[in-house]
C-alpha positions in Angstrom: -179.6 -25.2 14.1 -178.7 -22.8 16.9 -178.3 -19.0 16.4 -174.5 -19.4 16.8 -174.5 -22.2 14.2 -176.4 -20.1 11.7 -174.0 -17.2 12.2 -171.1 -19.6 11.6 -172.7 -21.1 8.5 -173.3 -17.6 7.1 -169.6 -16.8 7.8 -168.5 -20.0 5.9 -170.7 -19.2 3.0 -169.3 -15.7 2.8 -165.7 -17.1 3.0 -166.5 -19.4 0.0 -168.0 -16.6 -1.9 -164.9 -14.5 -1.3 -162.6 -17.4 -2.4 -164.5 -17.6 -5.7 -164.2 -13.8 -6.1 -160.5 -14.0 -5.5 -160.1 -16.8 -8.2 -162.0 -14.6 -10.7 -159.8 -11.7 -10.0 -156.7 -13.7 -10.6 -157.9 -14.5 -14.1 -158.3 -10.8 -15.0 -155.6 -8.4 -16.5 -153.5 -6.6 -13.9 -155.2 -3.3 -14.5 -158.6 -4.6 -13.8 -157.4 -6.4 -10.7 -156.1 -3.1 -9.4 -159.3 -1.3 -10.2 -161.2 -3.8 -8.1 -158.7 -3.9 -5.2 -161.0 -1.6 -3.1 -163.9 -3.9 -3.6 -161.8 -6.9 -2.7 -160.6 -5.2 0.5 -164.0 -4.2 1.6 -165.3 -7.7 1.0 -162.5 -9.1 3.1 -163.4 -6.8 5.9 -167.1 -7.8 5.7 -166.0 -11.4 6.1 -163.8 -10.4 9.0 -166.7 -8.6 10.6 -169.0 -11.5 10.0 -166.7 -13.8 12.0 -167.7 -11.9 15.2 -171.2 -10.9 14.2 -174.2 -11.8 16.3 -177.2 -11.8 14.0 -180.6 -12.9 15.2 -182.2 -16.1 13.9 -184.4 -14.1 11.5 -181.4 -12.0 10.2 -179.2 -15.0 9.7 -182.0 -17.0 8.0 -182.8 -14.2 5.5 -179.1 -13.8 4.5 -178.6 -17.6 4.3 -181.4 -17.8 1.8 -179.6 -15.4 -0.6 -177.5 -16.7 -3.4 -174.6 -14.2 -2.7 -175.0 -12.7 0.8 -171.5 -11.2 0.7 -172.2 -9.3 -2.5 -175.5 -8.1 -1.2 -173.8 -6.7 2.0 -171.0 -5.1 -0.2 -173.7 -3.4 -2.3 -175.3 -2.1 0.8 -171.9 -0.7 1.9 -171.0 0.8 -1.5 -174.2 2.8 -1.6 -173.3 4.7 1.6 -171.3 8.0 1.7 -169.8 7.3 5.1 -166.5 5.5 5.3 -165.5 2.2 6.2 -164.9 -0.1 9.1 -167.2 1.4 11.7 -170.2 0.7 9.5 -169.3 -2.7 8.0 -171.1 -4.6 10.7 -174.0 -2.2 10.5 -174.4 -3.0 6.8 -174.9 -6.6 7.5 -177.8 -6.1 9.9 -179.3 -3.3 7.7 -179.3 -5.6 4.7 -180.8 -8.4 6.7 -183.5 -6.0 8.1 -184.3 -4.8 4.6 -184.8 -8.3 3.4 -187.0 -9.0 6.4 -189.2 -6.0 5.6 -189.5 -7.2 2.0 -190.4 -10.7 3.2 -192.9 -9.4 5.7 -194.6 -7.2 3.1 -194.7 -10.1 0.7 -196.3 -12.3 3.4 -198.9 -9.6 4.3 -199.8 -9.3 0.7 -200.3 -13.0 0.4 -202.3 -13.2 3.6 -204.6 -10.3 2.6 -205.1 -11.5 -1.0 -208.7 -12.7 -1.3 -209.3 -16.3 -2.3 -210.8 -16.4 -5.8 -213.0 -19.6 -5.8 -214.3 -19.5 -9.4 -212.8 -21.3 -12.4 -210.7 -19.8 -15.1 -213.6 -19.8 -17.6 -215.7 -17.7 -15.2 -212.9 -15.3 -14.6 -212.4 -14.8 -18.3 -216.1 -14.1 -18.9 -216.2 -11.6 -16.1 -212.9 -9.9 -16.9 -211.3 -11.2 -13.6 -208.4 -13.2 -15.0 -205.8 -11.2 -13.0 -207.6 -11.9 -9.8 -207.8 -15.6 -10.8 -204.1 -15.8 -11.6 -203.0 -14.0 -8.4 -205.1 -16.2 -6.3 -203.9 -19.3 -8.1 -200.2 -18.3 -7.5 -201.1 -17.8 -3.8 -202.8 -21.3 -3.8 -199.6 -22.9 -5.1 -197.5 -21.0 -2.5 -199.9 -22.2 0.2 -199.5 -25.8 -1.0 -195.8 -25.4 -0.7 -196.1 -23.9 2.8 -198.2 -26.8 4.0 -195.7 -29.3 2.8 -192.9 -27.3 4.4 -194.8 -26.9 7.7 -195.4 -30.7 7.9 -191.8 -31.4 7.1 -190.4 -28.9 9.6 -192.7 -29.9 12.5 -192.4 -33.7 12.1 -189.9 -35.1 14.6 -189.4 -38.4 16.3 -192.3 -39.9 14.4 -194.7 -37.3 15.7 -196.2 -34.3 13.9 -196.8 -31.1 15.9 -200.0 -30.3 14.2 -200.8 -27.1 16.1 -197.4 -25.6 15.3 -197.7 -26.7 11.6 -201.1 -25.2 11.2 -200.1 -21.9 12.9 -197.1 -21.7 10.6 -199.3 -21.7 7.5 -202.1 -19.6 9.0 -199.6 -16.9 9.8 -198.7 -16.7 6.1 -202.0 -17.3 4.3 -204.9 -17.2 6.8 -207.6 -19.8 7.3 -209.7 -19.3 4.2 -207.0 -20.2 1.7 -205.4 -22.9 3.8 -208.8 -24.7 4.3 -209.5 -24.3 0.6 -206.2 -26.1 -0.3 -206.9 -28.7 2.3 -210.4 -29.4 0.9 -209.1 -29.6 -2.7 -206.3 -32.0 -1.5 -208.7 -34.3 0.5 -211.1 -34.5 -2.5 -208.2 -35.5 -4.8 -207.1 -38.2 -2.3 -210.4 -39.5 -1.0 -209.7 -42.9 -2.6 -206.6 -43.3 -0.3 -207.4 -45.4 2.7 -205.1 -43.2 4.8 -207.5 -40.3 4.5 -210.2 -40.3 7.2 -213.8 -40.4 6.4 -214.4 -37.4 8.6 -212.1 -35.3 6.5 -213.6 -36.6 3.3 -217.1 -35.7 4.5 -216.0 -32.3 5.5 -214.2 -31.6 2.2 -217.5 -32.3 0.3 -219.2 -29.5 2.3 -216.6 -26.9 1.0 -217.7 -25.3 -2.3 -215.1 -26.1 -4.9 -215.9 -25.4 -8.6 -214.5 -27.5 -11.4 -211.6 -25.8 -13.2 -210.7 -27.7 -16.3 -208.5 -26.5 -19.2 -209.4 -27.0 -22.9 -208.1 -30.6 -22.7 -210.2 -31.5 -19.7 -207.2 -31.4 -17.3 -208.1 -30.3 -13.8 -206.1 -27.1 -13.1 -206.6 -27.5 -9.3 -204.1 -30.4 -9.4 -201.4 -27.8 -9.4 -202.0 -27.0 -5.7 -202.8 -30.4 -4.3 -200.5 -31.2 -1.3 -198.7 -34.1 -2.7 -195.2 -34.2 -1.3 -196.1 -35.1 2.3 -197.2 -38.6 3.5 -201.0 -38.8 3.1 -201.4 -39.9 6.7 -199.6 -36.7 7.9 -201.6 -34.6 5.4 -204.8 -36.1 6.9 -203.6 -35.2 10.4 -202.7 -31.6 9.3 -206.2 -31.1 7.8 -207.9 -32.4 10.9 -205.9 -30.0 13.0 -206.5 -27.1 10.6 -210.3 -27.6 10.9 -210.1 -27.8 14.6 -208.0 -24.6 15.0 -210.3 -22.8 12.7 -213.4 -23.8 14.7 -211.7 -22.5 17.8 -211.8 -19.0 16.2 -215.5 -19.3 15.5 -218.4 -18.7 18.0 -220.6 -21.7 18.7 -223.9 -21.9 16.7 -227.2 -22.5 18.3 -227.3 -25.9 16.6 -223.9 -26.8 18.2 -225.0 -25.7 21.6 -228.2 -27.7 21.3 -226.2 -30.8 20.2 -224.1 -30.5 23.3 -227.2 -30.2 25.4 -228.5 -33.4 23.9 -225.1 -35.1 24.6 -225.4 -34.1 28.3 -229.1 -35.1 28.5 -228.2 -38.5 27.0 -225.5 -39.0 29.6 -228.0 -38.3 32.4 -230.5 -40.7 30.9 -228.0 -43.5 30.3 -226.9 -43.5 34.0 -228.8 -46.2 35.9 -228.0 -44.6 39.3 -226.4 -41.4 40.6 -222.9 -41.4 39.2 -221.2 -38.4 40.9 -218.2 -39.3 43.1 -220.3 -38.8 46.2 -223.2 -40.9 44.7 -225.7 -38.2 45.4 -226.1 -36.6 42.0 -226.2 -37.5 38.3 -223.1 -36.1 36.4 -222.4 -35.7 32.7 -219.0 -34.5 31.4 -219.1 -31.5 29.1 -217.3 -32.1 25.8 -213.8 -30.6 26.1 -213.8 -29.1 22.6 -217.1 -27.5 23.4 -215.6 -25.8 26.4 -212.6 -24.5 24.4 -215.0 -22.7 22.1 -217.7 -21.7 24.6 -218.1 -18.1 25.8 -220.4 -16.8 28.5 -223.4 -16.6 26.1 -222.9 -20.1 24.9 -222.7 -21.4 28.5 -225.9 -19.6 29.4 -227.7 -21.0 26.3 -226.6 -24.5 27.2 -228.2 -24.1 30.6 -231.4 -22.8 29.1 -231.7 -25.9 26.9 -231.4 -28.3 29.8 -234.7 -28.6 31.7 -233.4 -29.1 35.2 -233.9 -26.8 38.2 -230.9 -28.2 40.1 -228.5 -28.0 37.2 -225.0 -26.8 38.0 -221.6 -27.0 36.4 -218.7 -28.1 38.5 -215.4 -30.0 38.7 -214.5 -33.1 40.7 -211.3 -33.9 42.5 -209.2 -36.5 40.6 -211.5 -36.2 37.6 -210.6 -34.2 34.5 -212.9 -31.7 32.9 -216.1 -29.9 33.8 -219.4 -31.7 34.6 -223.0 -30.9 34.4 -224.7 -32.1 37.7 -228.3 -32.5 38.7 -230.0 -33.8 41.9 -231.0 -37.4 41.9 -234.7 -36.5 42.3 -234.9 -34.7 38.9 -237.0 -36.2 36.1 -234.4 -37.3 33.6 -237.0 -38.3 31.0 -237.8 -34.7 30.2 -236.9 -33.3 26.8 -234.8 -30.2 26.0 -236.5 -26.9 26.5 -237.4 -24.9 23.3 -235.4 -21.7 23.0 -237.1 -18.5 21.8 -236.3 -17.7 18.1 -235.2 -14.1 19.1 -232.5 -15.5 21.3 -231.4 -17.9 18.5 -231.2 -15.0 16.1 -228.8 -13.1 18.3 -226.4 -16.1 18.1 -226.6 -16.4 14.4 -223.5 -15.5 12.5 -222.9 -14.6 8.8 -222.5 -17.6 6.5 -219.0 -18.9 6.3 -217.4 -18.8 2.8 -216.9 -22.5 3.2 -220.4 -23.4 4.2 -222.8 -25.4 1.9 -225.4 -22.7 2.1 -223.0 -20.1 0.9 -222.1 -22.4 -2.0 -225.8 -22.7 -3.0 -226.2 -19.0 -2.9 -223.2 -18.5 -5.2 -224.6 -21.0 -7.7 -228.0 -19.2 -7.6 -226.3 -15.9 -8.3 -224.5 -17.4 -11.3 -227.8 -18.4 -12.8 
């Protein structure tokens, strides 16, 4: 829906609301009708002003979401001391901006609310029930946001995964979104439309059982269940990828890429560069998306070749590691000093298996 169409839709809604108000007035005694004549006139002028209003998409959306936008704008007007037509249009935008501020504050509160990973029984024992309940409400809202994002970004049999993930992250952040994703995948791992890669990942995320007194799993309340499982699987895969793009590469991931390049060198039977004078191995594109200068330097230190360079080739996509054909390709990766590795280490992620083990140890 275009901006103009949204403004027209809001005008039509206000017209219908005014028609209902008029019908209600007609059913009242004459004295009461007269006492509300001013309100009726102002509302008529608001509708008139709305006919030519040019609200932004965000302003129109927030008023369209209200049950009675005309009444809300009239209340905005009636609370002002100044008089009349010159501020009617201003009242519309002011009310919309107020709702936008409220919505933004609500979103920021949800985004900044910490994820509470423990079950209700643990929360009760540690006097943290309010934290548990607030986090649970946010989990349900995040579930709804994922369903909405999938629906709104699915067009022509294609899901814009990047846009859908960004829409949810903007509201809830990565930690809560990935927690909901992991809970959903675990609940649906029997479904053949869920990839094994996502299932394996979900089992690395620490998720505590949260059953009520009848043995019912409370986490079912925030399982993504209104979207097609295949689309949900695509969303989760994209969510994991977008999250990794925000994280620095670990020494283990850099070494794995070095092994990948070394294997490509060793698998080539003869020089395979376009000129036929060098051995070439393509660097994994996703590795390049995450790599910074330190990661690139570390990759070079792992590979034991003096002639190693990284370059591009005309008519070939990507970046390639290249070595001279006289290099000994049977060599193993170089060991990297522990002190260098320690500099690359990062704090444990709240979704890592080691972090989960630490939490279990603390509970004991």
